[in-house]
C-alpha positions in Angstrom: 8.3 0.0 27.4 8.6 3.7 27.0 8.1 5.7 23.8 11.4 7.4 24.5 13.3 4.1 24.5 11.6 3.1 21.2 13.0 6.3 19.7 16.4 5.5 21.1 16.2 2.0 19.5 15.2 3.4 16.1 18.0 5.9 16.2 20.5 3.0 16.7 19.0 1.1 13.8 19.2 4.3 11.7 22.8 5.0 12.6 23.8 1.3 12.8 26.0 2.1 15.7 25.4 3.0 19.4 28.1 5.7 19.3 26.5 7.4 16.3 23.0 7.2 17.8 24.2 8.5 21.1 25.8 11.5 19.3 22.6 12.2 17.3 20.5 11.9 20.5 22.9 14.0 22.6 23.3 11.2 25.1 26.3 9.6 26.5 27.1 6.2 25.0 27.0 4.4 28.4 23.5 5.9 29.1 22.2 4.8 25.7 23.7 1.3 26.0 22.1 0.9 29.5 18.7 1.9 28.2 18.9 -0.6 25.3 20.1 -3.4 27.6 17.2 -2.7 30.0 14.8 -3.0 27.1 16.3 -6.3 26.0 16.0 -7.6 29.6 12.4 -6.4 29.8 11.5 -8.2 26.6 13.6 -11.3 27.4 15.1 -11.2 23.9 18.4 -10.1 22.3 17.5 -7.3 19.8 20.9 -6.6 18.3 24.3 -8.1 17.8 27.0 -5.6 18.7 29.9 -5.8 16.3 33.1 -3.8 16.2 31.9 -1.3 13.7 28.1 -1.6 13.5 25.2 -3.3 15.0 23.1 -6.0 13.3 19.5 -6.6 14.3 18.3 -10.0 15.3 15.0 -11.4 14.0 13.3 -10.1 17.1 15.0 -6.7 16.6 13.7 -6.4 13.0 10.2 -7.1 14.3 10.6 -4.4 17.0 11.9 -1.9 14.4 8.8 -2.4 12.2 6.4 -2.1 15.2 8.2 0.8 16.7 8.0 2.8 13.5 4.2 2.1 13.4 3.7 3.0 17.0 5.6 6.3 16.8 3.8 7.2 13.6 0.5 6.6 15.2 1.4 8.6 18.3 2.5 11.5 16.2 -0.7 11.3 14.1 -2.9 11.2 17.3 -1.1 14.1 19.0 -1.6 16.2 15.9 -5.3 15.4 15.6 -6.0 16.1 19.3 -4.0 19.4 19.5 -5.7 21.1 16.5 -7.8 24.0 17.6 -11.6 23.5 17.5 -11.9 26.7 15.5 -9.6 25.5 12.7 -10.3 22.8 10.2 -6.8 21.5 9.2 -4.8 18.4 9.5 -3.8 15.3 7.5 -5.8 12.7 5.6 -4.1 9.3 5.1 -5.2 7.1 2.3 -4.0 3.7 1.2 -4.8 2.8 -2.4 -4.3 0.2 -5.1 -3.0 1.2 -8.5 -5.9 2.5 -10.5 -6.9 5.4 -12.7 -9.9 5.9 -10.3 -7.4 7.6 -7.9 -8.4 10.6 -9.9 -11.7 10.7 -8.1 -9.9 10.8 -4.7 -7.7 13.6 -6.0 -10.7 15.5 -7.3 -12.4 15.3 -3.8 -9.2 16.2 -2.1 -8.7 19.3 -4.4 -12.3 20.5 -3.7 -11.8 20.3 0.0 -8.4 21.9 -0.1 -9.8 24.9 -2.0 -12.0 25.7 1.0 -9.6 24.4 3.7 -6.0 24.9 2.4 -4.5 23.6 5.6 -5.7 20.1 5.0 -3.0 17.9 3.5 -3.1 14.4 1.9 -0.8 11.4 2.2 -1.3 8.6 -0.3 0.5 5.2 0.1 0.3 2.7 -2.7 -0.2 -1.0 -2.2 -2.4 -4.0 -3.0 -5.3 -5.0 -0.8 -3.1 -6.8 1.7 -1.0 -3.7 2.3 -4.0 -1.4 2.5 -6.1 -3.5 4.9 -3.1 -4.1 7.1 -2.5 -0.3 7.4 -6.2 0.4 7.9 -6.5 -2.2 10.7 -3.5 -0.7 12.5 -4.9 2.8 12.3 -2.1 4.1 10.1 -4.5 5.3 7.5 -8.0 6.8 7.6 -9.3 5.3 4.3 -8.4 2.4 2.1 -9.2 1.9 -1.6 -9.3 -1.7 -2.7 -10.7 -4.0 -5.4 -13.1 -6.8 -4.8 -15.6 -7.7 -2.1 -15.6 -5.9 1.3 -16.0 -7.5 4.7 -19.1 -5.6 5.8 -18.8 -6.9 9.4 -15.5 -4.9 9.8 -15.7 -2.0 7.4 -18.0 0.8 6.1 -17.6 1.4 2.4 -18.6 3.3 -0.7 -18.5 1.7 -4.1 -16.9 3.7 -7.0 -19.3 4.4 -9.9 -16.8 3.0 -12.4 -15.0 -0.3 -12.9 -11.4 -0.9 -14.2 -10.9 -3.3 -17.1 -8.4 -6.0 -17.1 -6.1 -6.8 -19.9 -2.7 -8.4 -20.6 0.5 -6.4 -20.5 3.1 -7.7 -23.0 6.1 -6.8 -25.1 5.2 -5.4 -28.5 7.3 -8.2 -30.1 5.6 -11.0 -28.2 3.6 -13.7 -30.0 0.3 -12.4 -28.7 0.9 -8.7 -29.5 -0.8 -8.9 -32.9 -4.2 -9.8 -31.3 -6.9 -7.2 -30.6 -8.2 -9.2 -27.6 -6.8 -11.9 -25.4 -8.9 -15.0 -24.7 -8.3 -17.5 -21.8 -6.9 -20.2 -24.1 -4.3 -17.8 -25.4 -2.6 -17.8 -22.0 -2.8 -21.5 -21.0 0.7 -22.3 -22.3 2.3 -18.9 -21.6 4.3 -17.6 -18.6 1.9 -15.4 -16.6 2.4 -12.9 -13.8 -0.3 -12.4 -11.3 -0.9 -10.1 -8.4 0.2 -11.9 -5.2 -3.3 -12.1 -3.9 -4.6 -14.2 -6.8 -6.2 -17.4 -5.7 -7.9 -20.4 -7.2 -11.6 -19.6 -7.9 -11.2 -15.8 -7.9 -11.9 -13.4 -10.7 -8.7 -14.1 -12.8 -8.5 -17.8 -12.4 -12.2 -18.3 -13.0 -11.8 -16.3 -16.2 -8.9 -18.5 -17.2 -10.8 -21.6 -16.3 -7.8 -23.2 -14.6 -6.3 -23.4 -11.2 -2.9 -21.8 -10.6 -1.2 -25.2 -10.4 -2.3 -25.8 -14.0 -0.8 -22.6 -15.3 2.8 -21.4 -15.8 3.0 -18.8 -13.1 6.2 -17.0 -13.9 6.1 -14.4 -11.1 3.8 -12.6 -8.7 3.8 -8.9 -7.8 2.1 -6.4 -5.6 2.7 -3.2 -7.6 2.2 -3.2 -11.4 5.1 -0.9 -12.2 7.5 -3.6 -11.0 5.6 -6.2 -13.0 5.8 -4.0 -16.1 9.6 -4.0 -15.8 9.6 -7.8 -15.6 7.4 -7.9 -18.7 9.8 -5.5 -20.5 12.6 -7.9 -19.8 10.7 -10.8 -21.3 9.8 -12.7 -18.1 6.2 -13.2 -19.2 2.7 -11.7 -19.6 1.1 -9.8 -16.7 -2.5 -9.3 -15.8 -3.0 -5.6 -15.6 -5.6 -2.9 -15.2 -6.0 -0.4 -18.0 -4.6 3.2 -17.8 -1.9 2.4 -15.3 1.2 1.6 -17.4 2.0 4.0 -20.2 2.2 2.0 -23.5 2.3 4.9 -25.9 5.2 6.3 -27.9 8.5 4.6 -27.4 7.3 2.1 -24.9 8.2 -1.5 -25.6 4.9 -2.6 -24.1 1.4 -3.2 -25.3 -1.9 -3.6 -23.3 -4.5 -5.9 -24.9 -7.9 -6.2 -23.3 -9.4 -9.5 -22.2 -12.3 -11.2 -24.0 -14.8 -12.0 -22.5 -14.5 -8.6 -20.8 -12.9 -8.8 -17.4 -13.5 -5.9 -15.0 -13.1 -5.2 -11.3 -15.1 -2.9 -9.0 -13.5 -0.9 -6.2 -14.5 0.7 -3.0 -13.4 3.3 -0.5 -13.6 1.8 2.9 -12.9 2.7 6.6 -13.2 0.9 9.9 -16.6 0.5 11.4 -17.4 2.9 14.3 -14.5 5.1 13.1 -14.4 8.5 14.7 -12.7 10.8 12.1 -10.7 13.9 12.8 -12.2 17.0 11.1 -9.9 16.8 8.0 -10.9 13.2 7.2 -14.5 13.9 7.9 -14.5 16.8 5.3 -12.8 14.6 2.8 -15.4 11.9 3.2 -18.3 14.3 2.9 -16.8 15.7 -0.4 -16.2 12.2 -1.8 -19.9 11.3 -1.0 -21.0 14.5 -2.9 -18.9 13.5 -6.0 -20.4 9.9 -5.9 -23.9 11.4 -5.9 -23.2 13.3 -9.1 -22.0 10.3 -11.0 
């Protein structure tokens, strides 16, 4: 399978028609149709259903679209890293991070590096640990920032000098909003929203003293901002880290800390035996300097 044909395939998915894609690619429609047909025969699967007005991807076509985007992104990233002059320190640093105020430490390191090397640029993608580790394993990012324990057999990592505190995000008019702290028993009969990675016996369920099947799990989420909207609409109470959702001023929401205190440590990690491009190496060196000062 050639990269060129993957680009053709993505153009068709973008334009949702072979004629539109052929025009954008400056190809004849028969030539493009033949290339796509050859790819389907090579894979032994139908990738798209050709309608009168637009094409629809099959399940296999949707899988190929996702993988093709990842492959072409990785090729572009690799070409850029290799073609940079040895005399110039520039390039891109890719970081996947969970939602936390500690991103400020990454930003501080990035700013310090950029002051000396202005041609280094940063690309931050947000997600929970599942998203971050998936991107890291595929080589789509240089570094990941996640909460919880790290698999030391697969990754090198640096622990942050601070921990984030958990609390409960709720509407200001909810029954628990008058409390100064939230205790486990306060939530046992309430609709709760958890991060999708929450499991029996982990930090949150251990604090609650109950398994998920014994609780009223109203919803799960991967990004807290979306959960905050569900809280605002009255769907339930969400476990949240402090300093992420603004609850000041005209906000309808309130953050109440957990008691006993519940906190989570975080780490910056990268794949073992990773060979970094110069830009990522400079960023890591600066981040290590910042950690040594804290």
